[in-house]
N, C-alpha and C positions, 0 to 999 in steps of 0.2 A: 293943759295936758302936754307932756313932753313926748316926743317921738324919737325912737332910737335910729330909725332909718327912713328912707323915702318910701319903702314898702309899707310902713305903718300908716302913711298918709294915703297912698294909692289903694291899699287894701290887699287882701290875700288873693291867691289864685282860687277861683271859686266857680261853682255853678249857680246861676241865678242873678237877679238884677240888683241886689243890694247887699253891701257888706254887713250892714247892721241887721237887716231882716232875714238874710239868707245865710251868709257865712257865720255870723255870730250865733244864729239859731242852731245851725248844724253843730257848732262846737258845744253849745249848751247841752244838746241831746247826746253828744258823744261823751262828754264828761259824765253824764248820768249813767250811760252804758258802762263806762270804765269803772265807776264806783260800784255799780251793781254787780259787775264781774261776769255777766252773761247776758244772753238775749232775753229780754222780758217777754212774758206771755201776753201782757196787757199794759196799756198806758193811758193815763188821763192827763191831758195837757190843757192848762188854763192860760189864756193870753190876757194881758192887761195893757191899758194905754194904747199907744200906737200899734203895738202888736195885735191887739184885739180888733182894731179898725181895719187893718190892711193885710192881715196874715195870708188871706187867700190870694190876693193880687200879687204880693211880693214873694210868695212861695215859702213863707215862714213855717207853714204846716208840713210841707214835704221835706224842708230842711231839718227840722227837729226830728222827724221820724227817721230821716236818713242818718242822723247822728246816732239815734237809738239802735240803728242797724250797723253801727260802727263804720259808716262811710265818711271819708274825709271831705273837706269843703270842695275839692276839685273833682270828686268822683261823679261821673255823669249818671250813675245809677240813682242819685238823689232825685232826679226828675221823676223817676218811677217808684219812689220809696213807698208811697201809700199802697200801690199795687203789690209790690214785693212783700211788704209787711202782711198784707191780707193773705197772700199765697203761703206765707210762713205760719199763718194761724194767729198772728198777733192782733188782738182786739184794741182798737184805738178810739178814744173819744176826745173831741175838742170842745172847749168852753170859752165863751167870750165874757169876760168879767168887767163889771162897772167900777169896782173898787179903785181908788186912787192910790198909786204906788209911788215910791221915791224916784223911780226912773220910768220913763215912758215905754221902753222896750223890755218888758218884764214877762217872764214865763215861769209858771209853776208846773213841774213835771212829777207825776206820781206813777211809778212803774212797779211791777211785781210779777210773781209766779207762785207756784205751790210751795216754794222754799222761803219766800220772804218778800218784803216790800222796801221801797226807797222813795223818799220825797225830797226834792230840792227846788230852790228858787234861783233862777239865773237871770242876769241882765246883759244885754248887748250894748256896749258903750261906744261903738263906732269902729270902723276900720277892721271889722272882724274880731275885735277884742271883746272879751266877756269877763264877767265876775260871777262867781257862785256866792250868793249871800246867805243862803240858809240850807242846811242839810239835816233832815230828820228832826227838825225843831231846834237845832243848834245854829246860832248866828256865826258867820264866818266870812272871810274874804279870800277867795281863791280865784286866781286869774285863769287857770287852765292852760297857760302858755309856758309853764315851766314844770319840770318833774316835781312831784310833791308826794308827801305821805300824810294821811289822816290817821290820827292815833286816838282811839277811844280809850279812856282810862278812868279809874276811880280818882276822884278829886282828893288826893292825899299828898302830904308833904313828900317831896323828893321825886315824884313821878316825872315832872318836866325835866329835872336835872339828869335823871337816869337816861332819858332819850337823847338829850343834848350830848351827854358824855359818850354815848355809843357813836353818834355821828362824828364827834370830834376825834374819836379814836381812829376812824377810817378816813379822816380828813375830808369829810363831806361838809361843804360850806352852805350855811343857811342864808337864803336870800330874804325870806320873810317868814315870820312865825307869829301865831297868835293862839290864844286859848279861850274857849267858850265853855260855859257851864250853865245848865238850866237851874241848878240849885246848889248852894254851898254844901260840900261834903258828899255829893252824889256823883253822877256821871259828868265827865268833861270831855272836850274834844280839842286836840292839838292839830292845827293846820300848819304844815311846815313845807315851804317851797325851797327847793335846793338847786344848786348849779349843775348837778350831774345826776345821771341815773343811778339809783341805789340797787345794789345786788340783793338777791333774795336772801342770801345768807346773813346780810346785815339786818334785813327786816326780821328774820327769825331771832336774831339776838335782841332786837328791840322788843319783840313779842315775849321774850323770856324774862323781861324786867318786871319787878314787883308792881302790881296794880295796873298793868297794861292789859287791856281786854281785847282789843282788835286793832290791827294795822293794815291799812289799805294803801296801795301805791297807785299813783296816777302818772302815766307817761305823758310827755309833751305832745 
């Protein structure tokens, strides 16, 4: 693994004893919150591998819930996140899973409210870095460390090109892009990480393209 700076090795500014188990977990929870777009009313959090064995001692549980409350890794409210979530009426359940996963620090988060639900799988890869590997059944690779957009679209000819053309029109540079689909000709998901924040007006233009169903922005 290559590191861009000494801070990638030391780890992020954070609350808690472990960059993998605390800072990474908080970021996974915060990405889930960002994708959901609002505070969930309930959360079901499943831990796998090392997360399942040590989440209480390393504060992985309070970190993920802190992320769901939109707390950053250095926010000292993370320590009280379970209490804060309870006061806000958020119902939370934790599960320790025995299934073997590709990465030892894996969490599956399912959140929801009266308006909808969201489910994702995230892994903490060290130094506070994370990857989101699954979203609502779609396979993807999202770091959560760069501005990104997720585009749900019909799996039709020209859909990817139309989005790329809009980004090129406004000189938005794509750092990473991939497409996932559950079934040929049905729904697909574009994951696009970019080098700068995208204005809402540009997102609206993407939303207006043929076969584009939903566009969600994730800020760094």
